[in-house]
C-alpha positions as CSV (number, residue, x, y, z in Angstrom):
1,M,28.5,-6.8,-24.3
2,A,28.5,-8.9,-26.8
3,N,29.5,-8.0,-30.4
4,G,29.4,-4.3,-29.7
5,T,25.7,-4.7,-28.3
6,I,24.1,-4.9,-24.9
7,F,21.9,-8.6,-23.9
8,M,19.2,-7.8,-22.2
9,P,19.4,-4.2,-20.8
10,S,17.9,-3.4,-16.9
11,L,18.1,0.0,-17.3
12,F,17.6,3.2,-20.2
13,L,18.4,6.8,-20.7
14,L,15.9,9.2,-21.8
15,I,18.0,12.2,-23.3
16,G,15.1,14.1,-24.0
17,I,15.1,16.2,-26.9
18,P,18.1,15.6,-29.1
19,G,19.3,19.0,-30.6
20,L,17.7,20.8,-27.5
21,E,19.2,20.1,-24.6
22,T,20.4,23.3,-23.9
23,V,17.0,25.1,-23.8
24,Q,15.4,21.7,-22.6
25,C,14.7,23.4,-19.1
26,W,12.8,26.3,-20.6
27,I,10.5,24.0,-22.9
28,G,9.3,22.1,-19.7
29,I,7.9,25.5,-18.7
30,P,5.3,26.2,-21.7
31,F,4.6,22.1,-21.4
32,C,3.9,22.0,-17.7
33,V,1.6,24.8,-17.8
34,M,-0.2,22.8,-20.4
35,Y,-0.6,19.7,-17.9
36,V,-1.8,21.9,-14.8
37,I,-4.5,23.3,-17.2
38,A,-5.3,20.1,-18.5
39,M,-5.5,18.6,-15.2
40,I,-7.7,21.9,-13.5
41,G,-10.2,21.5,-16.4
42,N,-10.5,18.1,-16.7
43,C,-11.2,18.1,-13.0
44,L,-13.6,20.8,-13.0
45,L,-15.3,18.7,-15.6
46,L,-15.3,15.8,-13.7
47,F,-16.7,17.8,-10.5
48,I,-19.4,19.1,-12.7
49,I,-20.7,16.0,-13.8
50,R,-20.4,14.4,-11.0
51,S,-22.4,16.9,-8.6
52,E,-25.3,18.3,-11.4
53,S,-28.1,15.3,-11.7
54,S,-29.2,16.3,-14.6
55,L,-25.7,16.0,-15.9
56,H,-26.1,12.6,-15.5
57,K,-26.7,11.4,-19.3
58,P,-24.7,9.2,-22.0
59,M,-23.3,12.5,-23.8
60,Y,-21.9,13.6,-20.2
61,L,-20.9,10.2,-18.9
62,F,-18.7,9.7,-22.0
63,L,-17.4,12.9,-21.8
64,A,-16.4,12.1,-17.6
65,M,-15.0,8.9,-19.1
66,L,-13.2,10.6,-21.4
67,G,-11.6,13.1,-18.5
68,V,-10.3,10.5,-16.9
69,T,-8.6,9.0,-19.8
70,D,-7.2,12.7,-20.5
71,I,-5.8,12.7,-17.1
72,A,-4.4,9.7,-16.9
73,L,-2.8,10.0,-20.3
74,S,-1.0,13.1,-19.4
75,T,0.4,12.2,-16.2
76,S,1.7,9.0,-17.8
77,I,4.2,11.1,-19.3
78,L,4.6,14.5,-18.1
79,P,6.4,13.7,-14.7
80,K,9.3,12.1,-15.6
81,M,9.4,14.0,-19.0
82,L,9.6,17.4,-16.5
83,G,12.3,15.0,-14.6
84,I,14.4,14.5,-17.7
85,F,14.1,18.6,-18.7
86,W,14.9,20.4,-15.0
87,F,16.4,17.7,-12.8
88,N,18.2,15.6,-15.1
89,L,16.5,12.4,-14.5
90,Q,17.0,10.2,-17.7
91,G,17.2,6.9,-16.4
92,I,14.3,4.2,-16.6
93,H,14.2,0.5,-16.1
94,F,13.5,-1.6,-18.7
95,E,10.3,-3.0,-17.3
96,A,9.1,1.0,-16.8
97,C,9.6,1.6,-20.0
98,L,7.7,-1.1,-20.8
99,L,4.5,-0.1,-18.8
100,Q,5.0,3.1,-19.8
101,M,4.8,2.2,-23.2
102,W,1.9,0.2,-23.1
103,L,-0.2,2.9,-20.6
104,I,0.0,5.5,-23.5
105,H,-1.3,3.5,-26.3
106,T,-3.6,1.6,-24.5
107,L,-5.1,5.2,-23.1
108,Q,-4.7,6.6,-26.6
109,S,-6.7,3.5,-28.1
110,I,-9.2,3.9,-25.0
111,E,-9.9,7.8,-25.9
112,S,-10.2,6.8,-29.6
113,G,-12.8,4.3,-28.3
114,I,-14.7,6.9,-26.3
115,L,-14.9,9.4,-29.4
116,L,-16.4,6.6,-31.8
117,A,-18.8,5.8,-28.5
118,M,-19.8,9.5,-28.4
119,A,-20.5,9.7,-32.4
120,V,-22.5,6.7,-32.3
121,D,-24.5,8.3,-29.1
122,R,-24.9,11.6,-30.9
123,Y,-26.1,9.4,-34.0
124,V,-29.1,7.3,-31.8
125,A,-29.9,10.9,-30.5
126,I,-30.4,12.7,-33.6
127,C,-31.6,10.1,-35.7
128,E,-33.8,7.9,-33.3
129,P,-34.3,10.5,-30.4
130,L,-37.6,8.1,-29.0
131,R,-35.4,5.3,-28.4
132,H,-31.8,6.8,-27.2
133,S,-32.6,6.3,-23.7
134,T,-33.8,2.3,-24.2
135,I,-31.0,1.9,-26.3
136,F,-28.2,3.7,-24.1
137,T,-28.9,2.2,-20.6
138,P,-26.3,2.5,-17.6
139,Q,-26.2,-1.1,-18.5
140,L,-25.2,-0.6,-21.7
141,L,-22.7,2.3,-20.8
142,S,-21.2,0.4,-18.3
143,Q,-20.2,-2.1,-20.8
144,I,-18.9,0.0,-23.0
145,G,-16.4,1.6,-21.3
146,I,-15.0,-2.2,-20.0
147,G,-14.9,-3.2,-23.5
148,V,-13.1,-0.2,-25.0
149,T,-10.5,-0.4,-22.0
150,L,-10.0,-3.9,-22.7
151,R,-10.1,-3.6,-26.2
152,A,-7.3,-1.3,-26.1
153,A,-5.3,-3.1,-23.3
154,I,-5.9,-6.4,-25.6
155,L,-4.9,-5.3,-28.9
156,V,-1.8,-3.3,-27.6
157,A,-0.1,-6.3,-25.1
158,P,1.0,-8.0,-28.3
159,C,3.7,-5.2,-29.0
160,I,4.9,-4.7,-25.3
161,V,5.0,-8.9,-25.2
162,L,6.8,-8.8,-28.3
163,I,9.8,-6.2,-27.7
164,K,9.9,-8.0,-24.0
165,C,10.5,-11.6,-25.3
166,R,11.7,-11.4,-28.8
167,L,14.5,-8.3,-28.3
168,K,17.4,-9.2,-26.7
169,H,20.3,-7.5,-28.0
170,Y,20.5,-3.5,-27.9
171,R,22.8,-1.4,-29.8
172,T,22.7,1.3,-27.3
173,I,20.8,2.0,-23.7
174,V,20.0,6.0,-25.0
175,I,16.4,6.8,-26.2
176,S,16.1,9.5,-28.7
177,H,12.9,11.0,-26.9
178,T,11.5,12.4,-23.8
179,Y,9.2,9.3,-23.3
180,C,9.0,5.4,-24.3
181,E,7.8,5.5,-27.5
182,H,7.6,2.4,-29.1
183,M,9.5,2.7,-32.5
184,A,12.3,4.9,-30.7
185,V,12.5,1.5,-28.8
186,V,12.5,-1.0,-30.7
187,K,14.7,1.0,-33.1
188,L,17.5,0.1,-30.5
189,A,17.6,-3.2,-31.2
190,A,19.8,-5.3,-33.3
191,D,17.5,-8.2,-33.8
192,D,14.7,-9.3,-35.2
193,I,13.7,-6.5,-37.6
194,L,10.2,-7.9,-37.9
195,V,8.9,-7.0,-34.6
196,N,10.0,-3.2,-35.9
197,K,7.1,-3.9,-38.7
198,V,4.8,-5.3,-36.4
199,C,4.8,-3.0,-33.6
200,G,4.2,-0.4,-35.8
201,L,1.1,-1.9,-37.4
202,F,-0.3,-2.7,-33.8
203,V,-0.1,0.8,-32.7
204,A,-1.6,2.4,-36.2
205,F,-4.3,-0.1,-36.1
206,T,-4.9,0.8,-31.9
207,N,-4.3,4.5,-32.4
208,L,-5.9,5.2,-36.1
209,G,-7.5,1.6,-36.5
210,F,-11.4,1.2,-37.7
211,D,-12.5,3.9,-35.5
212,I,-11.9,7.1,-37.5
213,I,-13.8,4.9,-40.3
214,F,-17.0,4.6,-38.1
215,I,-16.7,8.0,-36.5
216,T,-16.9,8.9,-40.1
217,V,-19.6,7.4,-41.0
218,S,-21.9,8.1,-38.0
219,Y,-21.2,11.7,-38.4
220,I,-22.3,11.7,-42.3
221,L,-25.5,10.0,-41.1
222,I,-26.0,12.6,-38.5
223,F,-25.6,15.2,-40.9
224,T,-27.7,13.5,-43.3
225,A,-30.6,13.8,-41.0
226,V,-29.7,16.6,-39.7
227,F,-30.4,18.5,-43.3
228,R,-33.4,16.5,-43.6
229,L,-35.3,18.1,-40.4
230,P,-37.9,20.4,-41.4
231,Q,-37.4,23.6,-39.0
232,K,-34.6,26.0,-39.1
233,E,-34.5,25.6,-35.2
234,A,-34.2,21.8,-34.9
235,R,-31.3,21.6,-37.3
236,L,-29.3,24.4,-35.6
237,K,-30.0,22.9,-32.3
238,A,-28.9,19.4,-33.8
239,F,-25.7,20.8,-35.2
240,N,-24.8,22.5,-32.0
241,T,-24.8,19.3,-30.0
242,C,-22.2,17.6,-32.4
243,I,-20.1,20.8,-33.0
244,A,-18.2,20.3,-29.6
245,H,-17.7,16.4,-30.6
246,I,-16.5,17.8,-33.9
247,F,-13.6,20.0,-32.8
248,V,-12.5,16.7,-30.7
249,F,-12.5,14.2,-33.2
250,L,-10.6,16.2,-35.7
251,E,-7.9,17.4,-33.1
252,F,-7.3,14.4,-31.9
253,Y,-6.9,12.6,-35.3
254,L,-5.3,15.1,-37.1
255,L,-3.0,15.7,-34.4
256,A,-2.4,11.5,-34.4
257,F,-2.3,11.4,-38.4
258,F,0.5,14.4,-38.4
259,S,2.6,12.6,-35.8
260,F,2.3,9.3,-37.6
261,F,3.6,10.3,-41.0
262,T,6.1,12.9,-40.2
263,H,7.6,9.8,-38.3
264,R,7.4,7.5,-40.9
265,F,7.9,9.9,-43.8
266,G,9.3,13.0,-42.9
267,F,13.2,11.5,-42.9
268,H,14.2,15.6,-43.8
269,I,12.5,16.9,-40.8
270,P,15.0,17.5,-37.7
271,P,14.8,15.3,-35.0
272,Y,13.8,17.1,-32.5
273,V,10.9,18.4,-34.5
274,H,8.9,14.9,-34.4
275,I,9.8,14.7,-31.0
276,L,7.8,18.2,-30.4
277,I,5.1,17.0,-32.2
278,S,4.8,13.8,-30.6
279,N,5.0,15.7,-27.1
280,L,2.2,18.2,-28.6
281,Y,0.2,14.9,-29.7
282,L,-0.3,13.3,-26.1
283,L,-0.5,16.8,-24.3
284,V,-2.9,19.1,-26.5
285,P,-6.1,16.6,-26.4
286,P,-6.1,16.7,-22.6
287,L,-5.6,20.6,-22.4
288,L,-8.2,21.4,-25.2
289,N,-10.7,19.0,-24.5
290,P,-12.5,20.3,-21.2
291,I,-12.2,23.8,-22.6
292,I,-13.9,23.4,-26.3
293,Y,-16.6,21.4,-24.0
294,G,-16.9,23.8,-21.4
295,V,-17.4,26.8,-24.1
296,K,-19.4,24.6,-26.5
297,T,-21.5,22.2,-24.4
298,K,-24.5,24.7,-22.9
299,E,-25.4,22.8,-20.3
300,I,-21.5,22.7,-19.0
301,R,-21.1,26.5,-19.7
302,N,-23.9,27.5,-17.6
303,H,-22.8,25.7,-14.4
304,I,-19.3,26.8,-14.3
305,I,-21.0,30.4,-14.8
306,K,-23.5,29.1,-11.8
307,M,-20.1,28.1,-9.6
308,Y,-18.4,31.5,-10.3
309,L,-21.4,33.6,-9.7
310,V,-22.1,31.7,-6.4
311,D,-18.2,32.4,-5.1
312,R,-18.3,35.9,-6.5
313,G,-21.3,36.1,-3.9
314,K,-19.8,34.1,-0.9
315,Q,-17.2,37.1,-1.3
């Protein structure tokens, strides 16, 4: 302790949702159900894509990357969150807190990059169908996966390094959140207010960044090309191939913008609302993505029905 501050604490306390401490154990139940459904849905999606050779195409391989990212993202926060809600396991080491922070924002940025790659894939498939197989080769898919991952890891790293190296004194070790959210940690610091602004810019750039601009431009070009198709059946088929991607795109970025703006400008909103929105922003996409693709993608839906009928036949 020095001048009422704590110098480089080795441990933080995550208190969960301030204002809702008495009902946190009940809030954990729907969150746990969401996590279980997300895990089952994404694992089923990965199993179908892996086992069916007809689905070894760029669209479905990008979907598999998205499923792996969603599993890792929800797993990076929910076990600790349920430990706080149900077993009062509030302590988290400083390095573990930084690791969780880095994982969350890196995985969010990877998901954003995959959505951009999927948008470009759909653009090429609809606007340049004859060149699609020659452009999106297995080598390019591997390079995209590696590039998206490295981009996310490198862009998020400066924020973590700044917190580790520049923030030495903390007013308290109590984090009013369910996970190590970057602004919740930075606001505890008593020194170097510049880090607060820099981290906010880094996270806004990696999570919202330029991806949303390029995705929007891609879909504008896609719809322009679709409406120019001479046959109604061709227009309908092309539109149906994009509708699931559009739902996932809107769900991910609308939640991101809503969470971002409520944290920055919703000063009169109770803190527990901010925290619940942040949790939903991380848990809803992994839950909805496999459901949306399972319902809207004909090939995946047919394989799920086929698996169900085979299981019924065995019984």
